[in-house]
Structure formats: structure tokens, C-alpha cells
N, C-alpha and C positions, 0 to 999 in steps of 0.2 A: 481346802475350803476357800471359796472365793471371798474377796474382801469387798468392802463397801465401794471403794474406788473402782474395782473391777466390774461390779454390778452396774455402776453408773457409766462405765465405758461402753457397755453393750446396749444402753438405752438412753432415752432423754427424759428424765423425770421432770415434772412440772416445777418451774421456778427454782432451778438449781444453780448455785455459784460455787466456784472453788476458791478458797481464800484461807489465809491464816487468821489469827485473832489480833492482828495489828491494830485494826480500827478500835477494838475494845480497849486495848492498852492505851492508845492515844486518847480515847475518851476519858479513861480513868485518870490519866495524867492531867488532863484539862480540868476535871472536877477538883482534883487535889490542889491545883494551882490557885483556884478561886475559893478554896475552903468549903466545897460543897460535899456533903456526905452522900455516898452512893446508896446508903440504906434508905434514903428518902425518895429514891428513884426506882421505879419498877424495872426489873431486868428485861432487856430486850433480847438477850440470849437465853433460849430455852433448849432443853435437851430431850430428845425422843429416844427411847431405848427399848431393847428387847433382850431377853435372857434365854439361854438354853439350859436345861436341867436334867437330872436323872429321873425325874417324875413330876407329879402334880401336887405333891404334899409339901408345903413350905416348912412344916414342922419336922420333916424327916428326910426329904430328898436334898441333893447337893447341887450347888451352882456349878455349871460347866463352862459357860461362856457369857460374855456381855458384849453387845454391840450398841453403839449410840451415835447419834448424829445431832449436831447443833442446828437450830433454826433461828433466824434473826427476825424478830417481830418489828415491823415498821412503825414509824411515828404515828400516833393516833390509833394504835392497835390495828394497823392495816395488815394486809395479808403477809404472812411470813415468807421468808426465803430459806430454802434448804442450803446449808453451808457444808458441802461435801468435804472441803478441806479442813473442817473442824469436826473430826470424828474420832471415835475410840472403838477399838476391837481387841479382844483378848480371850484366849482359852486358859482356864485355870488348870494347873497340873493336878491330876488325880492319882492318888496312891492305888486305887482300884477302879478300873474303867467300868462304865455302866454296861448293862446287859445288851445282848444283840438286838432285841426288840426296840429298846430305847435308842440305840445307835441308828436304826432304820428310820427313826423319826427326824432326828436332827443332823445326821450324817457326820457327826464328829467321831471318827473312828478311834479304836483302842490306841493306835500310835499317836494320834493327835492329842488325846486325853493325857496320856502318860508323859508326853513331851511338852506339855503346856508350861506356861510361866508359873512361878511360885505364887500361890494365892494371895499372900500378904502383899507382895509387890504389886499384883494386879489391882487389888482393892485400894491400896493407897494411891497408886497412879490414877485410878478412876476418880477417887475423891479430889485429887488435885486438879484433874482435867475438868470435872464438873463444876468446881467452885461453888458458887451460891445459886447457880441456875436452877429453876424449877424443873422437875423431872416428869415427863409424860410417857404413858404407855397404854396400850390397849389391854384392858383388865389389869390396871396398875396394881391393885392389891396383891396380886400374885407376884409380880416382879419385885415389888417393894418387900414382900415377905421373904422371898428367896435371897435378895441382896442383903437385907437386914440380918437374916440368920447367918449368912456367910461372914459378915463383919464380926458378929458375936462369937461365932465358932472359932475364929482365929484371934480372939482377944482384942478386937479393935472396936473403937466407938462407931456406932452406926451413923449413917448420913443424917444430917439435920435438915435437908432440903425439903421444900414443898413437893408433894406428889399430886398429880392430876390424872384421873382416869379418863381416857378418851372415849371409852365405850358408852357411858351415860351421856357424854357431850354429843355423841352422834345422834341421840334422840331429838336434839334441837331441830334437826332438819325436817323431821316428820315424814320423811320419804319412805322409810322402811321400819315402821313401829315394831315389827316382830323380830327384827334382826338382833342377833346376840353375838354371833361369831364374827371374827375379823374377815373371814372369807365372804360372808354375806355382803359386807360393806365394800370390799374390794371388787366383787363382781358387779355390784350396783353401779359403781363409778367407772368401771372398765379399767381398773388399776392392775397392771401385771406384776406378779411377784415371781421372780425367776425361780426361787427354790423355797417353797413354804416350809416353815419350821427350821429355817436357817437364819440365825440372828441378824446377820447383815442385811439379807434380803427383806426379812420381815420389818426391820426398822425403817428401811427406805420406803417400803410400801405404806407403813403407818404414817410417815411424814407426808406422803402424798395424799393420804386419806384426810389428814388434818387440814391440808390446804383446800381440798375439795369441800370440806365442811365449814370452812372459815366464814364465808358470807352469812351462813345461817347462824353460826355461833355468835358472830359480831352483832347480830340484831338483839341478842340477849345479854351480851357482856361487852363492856368497853375498856376493861382493864383486867389484869391478872387477878386482883382481889375479887372482882365480880365473877370471873370465870371459875374460881375455886368454889364459889357458892352456888353455881348453877345446879349441880345435881342434888342440892339440898332443898330446893324450893320449887313451888309451882306444880300444877297438875301434869305438866309435860315431863316431869322427872320422877316417876314412881320408883319406889324401892324395887330393886331387882335382885334376884338370887343369882349370885355369881356363877358363871360357867367358865372354867379355865381352859376349855378346849378351843383355843384360838382358831 
């Protein structure tokens, strides 16, 4: 299974940098020095993620893999930068591998599933890596449901982070009002996804989609708080029946 870094090595996604999180650490130290609470400042580090699962039912199916990439939102809510060096990928060890048809979708074979990392270790590492960053995904309710169920299944407290669904935000552009699937939007903007339904590739493509949509989104929101409320207001944001076939 190719990693996020390998996907980026084969192409040049929009606005990508490779970096560790030293800048965030230095900023946190500076705030502490002057007694400023970070809780009063909107996070500039956001996390875009995708999951692979044994099926499409969050109440029954199992989480197989998580891939996530951080993006850095510029001052004044300016266009984000994809931070490839700040990424997370893991396959959760399965006692029983998913069926052949399911494997054909996500390409995580029996060997990779049974040789994955212990689920509790993955989930706690993911919690630590994410920190307090808001989480974004295309059809986020599905990803949130699968991740939350995994934490509860293994006796862990679920994540308390904010979740933002990119699918209704895409409606801001008004370019493709009938679009529902991720493929529709990727095709519209000419975004290449090396291996669809492979978490690392889907995550990178979703990051690029968010960047393509940013100018339209920014006309409607100038902060994270406003962004979270976008799908809840206005005629441009009708209620949609979720379709989890990305």
C-alpha cells in the first residue's frame, strides 16, 4: 500500500510543503511566555482525513485504516497549505480479514489486515497526533461514525474534536449543484487521484479539492466558527440525503 509521501513523490499537488510541526511548537511556547491562552485563538492547523472500512454501515462495520494530512490555514483565513510532513497513516490489525469483494475496493489485502498495528495503539496515536485540530472529510458523518465506533469498541473515549463535512461546503461554489460523490468534484477540477478508495490517495485528493473550493468558501466564511455554520443556513445549503459512495 502506497503511503502519502509516495503519492506526493509521483505528482505535484497544489500548495504542498514538507515540514514537521516545529512552527506550531514555537508558536505555542510564545503564547505561553506572554500568558495567552490558545483556546482564544482559532486553530490554524486543520486535519483532512479518510478511512477505509469493511463496509458502509457505521453501526456494524469495522475500521480498517486511517489516513490524514494536516493543512495550515494562513492568517486572515487565507488559502491553506498542505503539509505533507505532518501526516498520519495506519492499518488497524484485524482478527478476521474482510471479504474478497471488500478488499477489491480498498486494496488492503488479508496479509496487511492481519499484520496491522494494534487498534488501541493506532487510535491513541491518532488522538495524540490530531490534538485539538478540527477534522474535515468528504461525507464526514461516515468517517466520524466509523472512528467514534472504533474508539468505543475498544473501550476508549471518543474524539472531542470539531468535525466539518466538505461535501455540503462544496455547494458554495455553485459550479456543480447536482454533484454528490467525491469523484464528481475531482473530475470537475481536474484533480487526479492515483488510487481511488485508498485512504492516502483519497485524503490527498480531498485536500486539493478543499484548496480549489477555498476562494468560494471564503466569500461565505471568514473564520472556522463561520465555516462550521455554513451548511446550516441559507438557501444555498439545502438539507441533503447522505450518500456514502464516495
